[in-house]
C-alpha positions as a Markdown table, in Angstrom:
| # | Residue | x | y | z |
|---|---|---|---|---|
| 1 | Gly | 38.8 | -24.0 | -34.9 |
| 2 | Gly | 34.9 | -24.0 | -35.2 |
| 3 | Val | 32.8 | -23.8 | -31.9 |
| 4 | Ala | 29.3 | -25.1 | -31.2 |
| 5 | Tyr | 27.9 | -22.1 | -29.1 |
| 6 | Ala | 26.8 | -22.7 | -25.6 |
| 7 | His | 23.4 | -24.5 | -25.3 |
| 8 | Ile | 21.4 | -27.2 | -23.6 |
| 9 | His | 19.9 | -30.3 | -24.6 |
| 10 | Val | 16.2 | -30.4 | -23.1 |
| 11 | Gly | 14.9 | -33.8 | -22.2 |
| 12 | Phe | 17.5 | -36.0 | -24.3 |
| 13 | Glu | 21.2 | -37.4 | -24.1 |
| 14 | Val | 23.8 | -37.4 | -26.5 |
| 15 | Ile | 27.0 | -39.6 | -26.8 |
| 16 | Leu | 29.7 | -38.8 | -29.3 |
| 17 | Tyr | 32.8 | -40.9 | -30.4 |
| 18 | Ile | 35.6 | -38.8 | -31.4 |
| 19 | Val | 37.0 | -40.5 | -34.8 |
| 20 | Glu | 39.6 | -37.6 | -35.8 |
| 21 | Gly | 40.7 | -34.2 | -34.0 |
| 22 | Lys | 40.6 | -32.9 | -30.8 |
| 23 | Val | 37.8 | -30.9 | -28.6 |
| 24 | Arg | 37.7 | -29.0 | -25.6 |
| 25 | His | 34.0 | -29.1 | -23.7 |
| 26 | Glu | 33.1 | -26.3 | -21.2 |
| 27 | Phe | 30.4 | -27.4 | -19.2 |
| 28 | Gly | 28.3 | -27.2 | -16.2 |
| 29 | Pro | 26.7 | -23.9 | -14.6 |
| 30 | Gly | 29.0 | -21.0 | -15.9 |
| 31 | Leu | 30.6 | -23.3 | -18.5 |
| 32 | Lys | 33.5 | -23.5 | -15.5 |
| 33 | Gln | 34.5 | -27.4 | -15.9 |
| 34 | Val | 36.6 | -28.1 | -18.9 |
| 35 | Ile | 37.9 | -31.4 | -20.4 |
| 36 | Glu | 39.6 | -32.1 | -23.8 |
| 37 | Asn | 38.9 | -35.1 | -25.8 |
| 38 | Glu | 40.4 | -36.6 | -28.7 |
| 39 | Ala | 40.2 | -39.3 | -31.4 |
| 40 | Gly | 39.1 | -42.5 | -29.6 |
| 41 | Asp | 37.3 | -40.9 | -26.9 |
| 42 | Phe | 33.5 | -41.3 | -25.9 |
| 43 | Ile | 31.4 | -38.1 | -24.6 |
| 44 | Tyr | 28.2 | -38.4 | -22.7 |
| 45 | Ile | 26.0 | -35.4 | -22.5 |
| 46 | Lys | 23.2 | -35.7 | -19.8 |
| 47 | Pro | 20.0 | -33.9 | -20.6 |
| 48 | Gly | 20.0 | -30.3 | -19.2 |
| 49 | Val | 24.0 | -29.9 | -18.9 |
| 50 | Pro | 24.7 | -26.5 | -20.5 |
| 51 | His | 28.0 | -26.9 | -22.6 |
| 52 | Glu | 29.9 | -25.4 | -25.3 |
| 53 | Val | 32.5 | -27.3 | -27.8 |
| 54 | Phe | 35.6 | -25.8 | -29.3 |
| 55 | Asn | 37.8 | -27.5 | -32.2 |
| 56 | Met | 41.1 | -27.3 | -30.9 |
| 57 | Ser | 42.7 | -27.0 | -34.2 |
| 58 | Asp | 42.6 | -24.1 | -36.9 |
| 59 | Thr | 43.6 | -26.7 | -39.7 |
| 60 | Glu | 42.3 | -29.8 | -39.1 |
| 61 | Pro | 38.5 | -30.9 | -38.6 |
| 62 | Val | 36.9 | -32.9 | -36.0 |
| 63 | Val | 35.2 | -36.0 | -37.2 |
| 64 | Ala | 32.7 | -37.5 | -34.9 |
| 65 | Phe | 29.8 | -40.3 | -34.6 |
| 66 | Val | 27.0 | -38.9 | -32.6 |
| 67 | Ala | 23.9 | -40.6 | -31.3 |
| 68 | Arg | 21.1 | -39.1 | -29.6 |
| 69 | Ser | 18.2 | -40.5 | -27.4 |
| 70 | Ser | 15.5 | -38.3 | -29.5 |
| 71 | Ala | 14.7 | -38.1 | -33.1 |
| 72 | Asp | 13.4 | -34.5 | -32.8 |
| 73 | Glu | 16.3 | -33.2 | -30.6 |
| 74 | Trp | 16.8 | -29.9 | -33.0 |
| 75 | Asp | 13.6 | -28.8 | -31.5 |
| 76 | Asn | 14.8 | -29.3 | -28.0 |
| 77 | Ile | 18.1 | -27.4 | -27.9 |
| 78 | Ile | 18.1 | -24.3 | -26.3 |
| 79 | Pro | 21.0 | -21.4 | -26.4 |
| 80 | Tyr | 22.9 | -20.7 | -23.0 |
| 81 | Asp | 24.3 | -17.8 | -21.5 |
| 82 | Arg | 27.6 | -18.5 | -19.8 |
| 83 | Asn | 27.0 | -15.6 | -17.4 |
| 84 | Gln | 23.6 | -16.6 | -16.4 |
| 85 | Ser | 23.5 | -17.7 | -12.6 |
| 86 | Lys | 21.9 | -21.2 | -11.5 |
């Protein structure tokens, strides 16, 4: 499946509602915390939390509604190196 490589949202929140599919989120310092979400789940991502998201299927897409607290979010997403220490 696809992956949204490790990154951080600077100064804005994100809420996702999974409509179809299953994802695995690795998050927090070093991306050491893991949670799986599937259709019907809400996901809340606080500003400044490093995270990486994986589609758990090689054949099925993930469909989600996404709400962000900032209209200029693409200017405020920075890459995150899972090996950096915090």
